[in-house]
One Martini backbone bead per residue (centre of mass of N, CA, C, O) as a GRO file, in nm:
protein
   76
    1MET     BB    1  -1.608  -0.449   0.388
    2ALA     BB    2  -1.366  -0.435   0.596
    3ASP     BB    3  -1.171  -0.260   0.775
    4ILE     BB    4  -0.841  -0.137   0.706
    5ASN     BB    5  -0.518  -0.142   0.854
    6VAL     BB    6  -0.212   0.053   0.783
    7VAL     BB    7   0.146   0.021   0.868
    8VAL     BB    8   0.447   0.176   0.729
    9VAL     BB    9   0.779   0.151   0.850
   10ALA     BB   10   1.070   0.349   0.770
   11PRO     BB   11   1.348   0.536   0.740
   12THR     BB   12   1.189   0.622   0.476
   13ASP     BB   13   0.950   0.714   0.259
   14GLU     BB   14   1.056   0.559   0.010
   15VAL     BB   15   1.078   0.279   0.140
   16ALA     BB   16   0.784   0.257   0.233
   17GLU     BB   17   0.657   0.276  -0.051
   18ARG     BB   18   0.789   0.020  -0.166
   19ILE     BB   19   0.662  -0.171   0.036
   20TRP     BB   20   0.366  -0.096  -0.021
   21ILE     BB   21   0.356  -0.183  -0.318
   22THR     BB   22   0.397  -0.481  -0.260
   23LYS     BB   23   0.136  -0.508  -0.091
   24GLN     BB   24  -0.061  -0.420  -0.312
   25GLN     BB   25  -0.005  -0.654  -0.500
   26MET     BB   26  -0.098  -0.872  -0.305
   27LEU     BB   27  -0.391  -0.772  -0.274
   28GLY     BB   28  -0.463  -0.792  -0.573
   29ASP     BB   29  -0.415  -1.097  -0.593
   30VAL     BB   30  -0.628  -1.182  -0.391
   31GLN     BB   31  -0.873  -1.052  -0.540
   32THR     BB   32  -0.801  -1.220  -0.825
   33GLY     BB   33  -0.643  -1.506  -0.768
   34ASN     BB   34  -0.343  -1.450  -0.791
   35GLN     BB   35  -0.070  -1.680  -0.799
   36ARG     BB   36   0.221  -1.541  -0.642
   37LEU     BB   37   0.490  -1.408  -0.574
   38LEU     BB   38   0.645  -1.170  -0.453
   39GLN     BB   39   0.687  -0.851  -0.575
   40PRO     BB   40   0.844  -0.609  -0.695
   41PRO     BB   41   0.861  -0.300  -0.721
   42VAL     BB   42   0.662  -0.042  -0.866
   43GLU     BB   43   0.498   0.171  -1.028
   44PRO     BB   44   0.196   0.295  -0.948
   45GLU     BB   45   0.076   0.285  -1.246
   46GLU     BB   46   0.105  -0.045  -1.252
   47LEU     BB   47  -0.161  -0.100  -1.053
   48GLY     BB   48  -0.343   0.079  -1.239
   49THR     BB   49  -0.579   0.273  -1.247
   50THR     BB   50  -0.691   0.538  -1.089
   51GLN     BB   51  -0.954   0.398  -1.001
   52GLU     BB   52  -0.830   0.136  -0.888
   53ARG     BB   53  -0.648   0.275  -0.676
   54ALA     BB   54  -0.880   0.419  -0.524
   55MET     BB   55  -1.029   0.162  -0.439
   56MET     BB   56  -0.800   0.049  -0.267
   57GLU     BB   57  -0.771   0.293  -0.072
   58ALA     BB   58  -1.076   0.267   0.039
   59MET     BB   59  -1.019   0.012   0.229
   60PHE     BB   60  -0.885   0.220   0.427
   61SER     BB   61  -0.908   0.366   0.742
   62ILE     BB   62  -0.594   0.320   0.784
   63LYS     BB   63  -0.306   0.508   0.646
   64ALA     BB   64   0.049   0.459   0.707
   65VAL     BB   65   0.334   0.595   0.524
   66GLY     BB   66   0.676   0.594   0.650
   67SER     BB   67   0.837   0.757   0.852
   68PRO     BB   68   0.824   0.819   1.174
   69GLU     BB   69   0.747   1.119   1.134
   70THR     BB   70   0.520   1.078   0.928
   71ILE     BB   71   0.344   0.893   1.100
   72ARG     BB   72   0.286   1.086   1.327
   73LYS     BB   73   0.139   1.294   1.148
   74GLN     BB   74  -0.084   1.096   1.031
   75LEU     BB   75  -0.192   1.007   1.340
   76GLU     BB   76  -0.288   1.297   1.462
   0.00000   0.00000   0.00000
């Protein structure tokens, strides 16, 4: 699978994480062929087992999620 880069910037880290969780659900649906509308954010534990979540995270060569300050630190 090709490397995927993702950057989610929002006013706060918490808002960025909620946006990111929605995107993770969408990616999971694409992988499983589940066709549904974008879903509201859920708790990270609801996205699958620890192993499943780690496998999804491994897809990204660059992942930066947070406020502008947090993003700057993550990308340095």
